[in-house]
N, C-alpha and C positions, 0 to 999 in steps of 0.2 A: 083718873090715873094720870100722873104727870110724866111727861116726856121732856127731858132736858138735853138739848143739843149743844155741845161745847166745841167751839171752833179752834183751829190751830193757830200757831204763831204766824203773823203776816195776814191773817184773816180777821173778819169781824163777824158779828151775828148774822149779817145779811148773806154770808157765805152758804147758809143752810136754806135760803129761800127756795131755790129751785128743787132741792130734794124734798122739802116738806110739802111744797105745793104739788109734787108729783105722787105723793101718797094718796091713794084713791079714798080710803076710809079716813075721814078727818080724825086727828088726834089733838090732844091738848098739849101743843108744842111750846116750849119755852126756849129762848135763845139768848142767854146772857152774853153781854159783851165783856170779855174778861178784863181788859184794861180800863174800862169804865168802872168796873167794880173796885179796882184799886184806888180810884178817886185821888190820884196824884201821890199816892204812897210810893215808896221806892220799889222799882220793878225787880223783885227777886222771888224765888219760888216759895219761900216761907210765907211771904205776904200774900202772894197770889193764891196759894192753897188755903190760907186762912179765910180770905174773903169769899172764895168759892164755897168753902164749907159752910160759912155763915149764910150764903145764899141758899144752899141746899136745905139748911135747917129751917128756913121759912116755910117749907112744905111739910104738911103732916102726913100725907099719904106716902106709901112706898114709891120710890123713884125708878124710872127707867132712864139710865144715863147713856148717852151716845156721844163719844168724843173722838176727835181726829187729832192725831199727833200730840201736841201739847195738851189739847183737850182730853185726849185719851189717857194721858198720864195722870191728869187731875182726877178723871173718873175712876181710874184704877186705884189710885191712892185713896179716894173717898170710899170706894166699895170695900177695900181692905179694912179701913178704920171703922166703918159703919155698916156692917153686913145686914143688920136688922132693918136698915132704911132702903135697901136696894131690892127691887123686883127683877130687873134685868140690866145687863151691861153690854154695850157695843163698843168695841175697841177697833179703831180704823187707823192703820199705819202707825201703830203705837209701840213704843219701846218699853220694856220692863226694867232694863238696866242701861244707863246712859252710855252710848258708844263714844268715848272721849275723842278718839281720833276723828270720827265723823263730824262731831260738833266743832272741833277746831278747823277742819277743812271747810265746813259750811261758813264759818265766820270769815275765813279768807275769801271765799267766793263772794259773799255778800259785799265785802269791802270793795271789790274790784268791779262789781256789777254797776251798770250805768243808772243814773237817777230815774230815767223814764220807766225802767222796769218796776220800780217801787211806786211811782206816781199812777201807773195804770192799774195798780192794785189798791189805790186809795191811801197810800201811806208815804211819809217822807223817809228818805234813805237813812238820815242820821237818827231819826226817831226809832226806826225799825232796828238799826244796829244797836242802839242803846238798850232797847227792850230785850233784844236777842242776847246781848252780852250779859246784861243784868240777870236774866233768867238762867242762861246756860252755865255761868260761873257758879251759880248756887244749886245747880242740878247735877253736877258732875258725879257726886257721890251717891245719887239715888240708885237703889237696887232693891227691887221687890221680889226677887227670885224666891226667897224663902217664905214669902207671904201669899203666893198665888194659891196655895192649898186651902187658904182660908176663905176663898171666894166660892160660895156654894150656889149662887143664883144662876139662872139661865144666861149664858154669855155667847155673844157672836163676835168672832174675830174676823176682820175684813182687811184685805190688802189688794192694792192694784197690781196687776201682773207686771207693770213697768216700774214698780216701786222696789227695786232691787235692795236698797239699803235696809228696808224694813221687813223683808220676807222671812228671814231667819227668826226674828223676834216674834213675828206673827205665828209662825209654826210652833215656837216654844210656848207661847201663851196658850195656844189651842191644845197643846199636849199636856199642859200642867195645870189648867183650870178644869176642875172636875166636870162641869156641865157646859163645856164650850164646844162650839162648832166653828168650822173655818170655811170662809168663802173667799175666792179670788175673783175679782172683777176684771174681765178682759179689756184690753186696749185702754187701760186706765193707769195713771200715774199716782203720785203720793196724795194729791189733793182730790180725793175721790168725789167729794161733794161738788167740786168744780168741774172735773173731767167727765164724770158720768153720773149726774144727779138722778136721772130716770132709772138707770140700772140699780143704783144704790137704794132708791126709794122702793123698788120692787123687792129687793132682798130684805130691807128693813120691815116692810109690811108683812111679808111672809113670816119673818121671825117674831114680830109682835103678835101676830095672830096665834102662833104656837104658844107663846108665853101666856097670853090671855086664856088659852085653852087649858094650859097646865094649872093656872090659878083656879079655874073652875072645877078641876077634878079633885 
């Protein structure tokens, strides 16, 4: 059984290391690096979703997708388009409809943030802003509201209790996906895999245990 962990914007595949290593029962975890998949193609959502879909198509078994923020949007999109390929879905700090004002505000904030903030996260400021703008400008019209009813797999929606901008979206996802449950992680911000990897691992492990049990029944 394949478990694919999809990082958020400003992260890379290593952002999942602490979470995955904290899962007691070993799983076959894959951690694609999204921008490496692009392989120097233009950074826009159409290209990113295509290369992510191509990556998922390399696996023959049903997939367990776990995505944070941008990774959650990609996972949500793929699950809607390929329901037969998905065993379970985990959406962390994920939007189903792009909040345009929030995205514009984030862009302003990133532009005035000092260089050292980006360097400590292993990225260059200008590279990050270029990737952010390229993606966000092509994501503004995304809206999966009408497609959530098509997701029939076991789904876990997670949000940090300090992640105020994404709480309403998390609640909406949990209410409108048929087999969804909702978990709030305390003392945790948007980057749940960085803020609370041990707590996230415990929640994921319990969820995956239930999914495996449902598959056996």
